[in-house]
N, C-alpha and C positions, 0 to 999 in steps of 0.2 A: 799523355793518352789521354785517349776521348772517348768517349760511352755516347755510343750512337743507337736511338728507338726510331724503331724502321717501321714502328708499325701507330701513326698518329691518325685523327682523323678532322677536319672541316667543313664547314659548311657554309658560300659564300653571304655573307648579310643582306643584299640583295634578296633572297629566297626568301628570310624573312619578312621580308617588307610585303608579301604576300600579291607584288603585283608586277612582277618584274618579268618581261615579256617572254627572253628566252627562255624560263621555269614552266610558266604558265603553257607554251605551244610545247613542251617537252611531257606536260601530264603531271607537273606537282599544280597540287590545288591547294586553296583556304578554304575548310567545310564554314555552315554557317555556324558553331560554334566555335570558330576561329583555331578549330588542329589543323595543322599541316600536313596532309598525305603524296607519299612516292606515289609513280605511276601505277605500284603495283600493289596500293593501300595501306603498305606500312608507313604509322606515323612517325613524323620525322621529330629527330630529339634534338628540339628548337632549344630546351634551358643548359643548355650546360655550354657553359663562356666561352671555354676555350675553344671553341667550333669555329667561332667568328672575331675573336679577341687574340692578336701573336702574344700580347704581353701575358693576358691570361693562360695560355699554352707554358709560358717560358718561366712561369711563376709555379707553376706545375710539375715543369723541369726540372727546375730546382731543388722541387722537394723532394724527388725523385734519384737526387743526382745522376740526371741525363743532361750530358752538354749539347747534344742537335739530336733533330727529332727532323725524318724522311715522312712528309704530310699528305694524303690523301681524303680526296674528296669521302664524306661519309656513304656507303654502298645504299643506305636505304634512299637516294638522290642519284641514283646512276643515270644514264642516257640510257635507255634499253629499246626505243622506237625505232622502227625504219625507216623514217619519213622525214624531210629535208631540218624539222624542227630539231632531231636529236644531232644533227653537228652543228648548227646553229649554237642549240644551249651547251656545249660539248664546246665547244669558241669558248664561249662568254662565261664558260664555269675555270679552263683554263688561264682566261685574264684575272678574274675574281682570286683563284689560288695561285700563279703568281704574283700577284698585288700584293697576298696575304704574306708569303714567304718571303717575299721584298721587301717588306716595308719597314721602315726604323724600325718600330715596335717590336721588329722578331729577330734585332740586331744579329744579323749571318748569321742565327743559330737552325735555321729551317732551311729544307727542300723542299720539291712536290714532285707529286708522280701525277700524271694527267690523267683526265677522265676520258674517254673516249665512246664515239657514237659505234659499238661494235656490232647492229644490226644494222651499218652499212660501212663493210670493211676497207674499201678502195679510201672513204671521206677519212676512217680509221687510221691508215695509215700516214695519209696526208695531214692531223693532224696531228699525230704522233711525231709528226718534221717539225712542224711549222714549233710544237711545246718546246721541244728539244732544241733545236737550232736558232729557234726566235724566243721562247722566252724563259732560259735555262733550264727547266726541267729535267731531271731526274729519270726518267723513263714513263713508266703509265701501270693502273690497277684498273684489271677489268674483273668484271663480274666469270663467277667459276661455271654461268651458265645454267637451264639452257637460254638462248637466245634464238626469238623468234620461234619458240617449242624446238627447237636443237640444240644437241651436244655442242661445243666450241669446236670438236673436230669437225662437226659437218655443217658449219656457217658458213663459209668459207672467207675465214680469215685468212687466208696463206697471203695476202698482201699486207696484213698487219704482223702477221710473222717474221716476214721477209725485211721491213722496214724496220726492226727490234737488232736482225743481225747487221744489217746496214750501218745504223744507228750507233750499236754498240750499248745500247740501254738494257735493261732488265725489264721483263716482263711480271708483274704482280696479280694473282691471283685470290679474289674474295671473294665469298660469300653474300649474294644480295638476294636470300628472300624467295628465289624463282627455281629452287630446286625441287626434287621429289616429294620434300615434306616443307608444306608450306602451312599448315593450318599450325596454329600461334596457341593451339588450346596448352595448357600447363605449359606453355613456354619454349616446346621441345623446337619448335622451327630453328629454334639458336641454339638450344643447348645439343639436341641431334643433328638437325639441319645440315646446320653451317657448316660443320668437321666432316660429314657424310659427303656435300657437297665439293669442297676441295679436292678429297679424295679421288671422288668419282672422275672430275678433272683431270686430275693430274693422270691417274687410270688411262683415259678415254684418250691423252693425248700421247699416251708411251703407244697403248696397245694398238691403235688407228695405223700409227708408221707416220705419225706427224713428227715427232722427235726426230727421226731418219730423214725428215725432209729436211727440217732444220734444223742443225746440227751445229750451228750457235746460237740459238736459241737459250736463256736462260731466263729462268722461273721461279718465282718466288712466292711462297704460301702462305699462307696467311694462316695463324692458330697451329701454329707447330705441325702445318701441312694435313688439320684434322684428322683421320683416324687412317691415315695413308699409312704411318710406321706397323700399325698392327697391321694391316692388307698386306703389303709387299709381298712377305713367304705364300701368301694363298696366291696372289696376282701369278708371281716366277713360277709356280711350282705348273699350274694352270697353261702355261706358257709352253713349259718343256710338256708338259701331256699332250694339248690336244693342236697337233698338226697346223689347222686354221689358222693358231692366231700367230704362229711363226711366218706365216705366208702375208702375215702384214705389218708385220713387227718386224724389225731385225733382230732385237735384244729383248730378253727379259724387261718387264716394265723398273726393276732397280738397276739396270745397266746404264740408265741415264742422271743418276742423281747425282754424277758429277756436273752438272747442270742447272742442279735444283738446291734453293737456301728454303729457310724455314724459321721463319719466327719464335721465339719461346713463349707465344701465348698458352701456354698448358698446367700452369697454375700451379704444382708442385713439384718436389724437387725429383722425386723417382720417379714423373713422366718427363723432366730434361735430362735425368739420365738416359733412359730409354731411349729419347731423341740424339740425343749425340751419342750411343749407339748404334743408332738406324745411319744416321746423317752424315757422322762424324761434327768433328767442333766446328774446323773453318766453313763448314756448311749452315752454320746456324748463328741467328741475328737477335739482338737485344728487339721484345717486342712489349708495347701494352695495351696496345687497341685503347687506348688515349682518347677522347674523356671519359669512357662510358665505365659503369659500374661491373657488365661482365668482362672487360678487361685485367690487368694485374696492375693493382694499385703500387705497389711497392715490389718491383723487379728484383732487384740486385741481389737484397739477402738471400734468396731460392736461387738464380742463378750459381751464387757462392754454394749452397751446400749443395747442388749437385757436382761442382767440382769446375765450373766454367766460370772465364775471366770476362768478367762485362767488357773491360778494356781490348783483350784479342778478339773477342766481337766487334766492338768498337771498327776496331784496324781491318774488319772483314767489311763491315758493312761502308765504310769510308771509303776500297777498292771498289764494292759495285756500285755505288751509288757515289761515282766521282762527281761530280755537280754539290756533294753537300759543299763543297768548298764556292762554290757559285752565291758572291753575295760580301 
């Protein structure tokens, strides 16, 4: 039986060189003091060796009791622009990610989720197809939004959602410090903003009717779905109460949870038990948010305290991310 971490990050080593043309074109830059900055002004966390070294990632996995990991680009470095350089950057990044997870150092224990130029929906769909069919990646991870100032349901992402359905791959939603709470004061853009962004993204996709229009779209939500579990009863209540909401979505937001999976990055056993009650165990996936200190350094003991079997969650992950066996 296999323990799978579905929430781990990487950064192309080319970005650290500071002169990689695709990164420069997409707005990643090096300041005079040597700091690496993302297009949104966030500092790229370049000091973790696991971001660029698969062998270091495997050593960390061994310490955690993790057999396999699903790796995605660190959200600080997403391709958020609307120009052709965003597509160029996404393609180059996915090539680097495929090389990272497919390297000899990865020992067949890593698989990847593509990054996509969500500001260019047609290009995002095309790049997803290339990443899955030619690079062997297991799906994609995109920002919770907003993108170009608009939420995901108003960004014209229908081509991408349709591509996910056609390719039968999941789409992971991960916050990237571009939601309604961006002020880094007291680190609340992470502590509060990130879980809020994820819940808001799902709520909009459900309430807008997007999930009705894409009935085979499967979503994976980072950080336990953020604060979604706490908000679902209120969202459902308001769908029943307001006739205008029922004209937008066929069902209350909780009715779509059969197409939603959440990771377990919520830090405590009581929080995990609440996730289990809300989403059910078959829709939970072990996550660590590695290599970051804001993640979960030792996930298995907390899972067991919550009555969750990491091997059962691993089976779910391998079924959802079928390309875990590539390599």
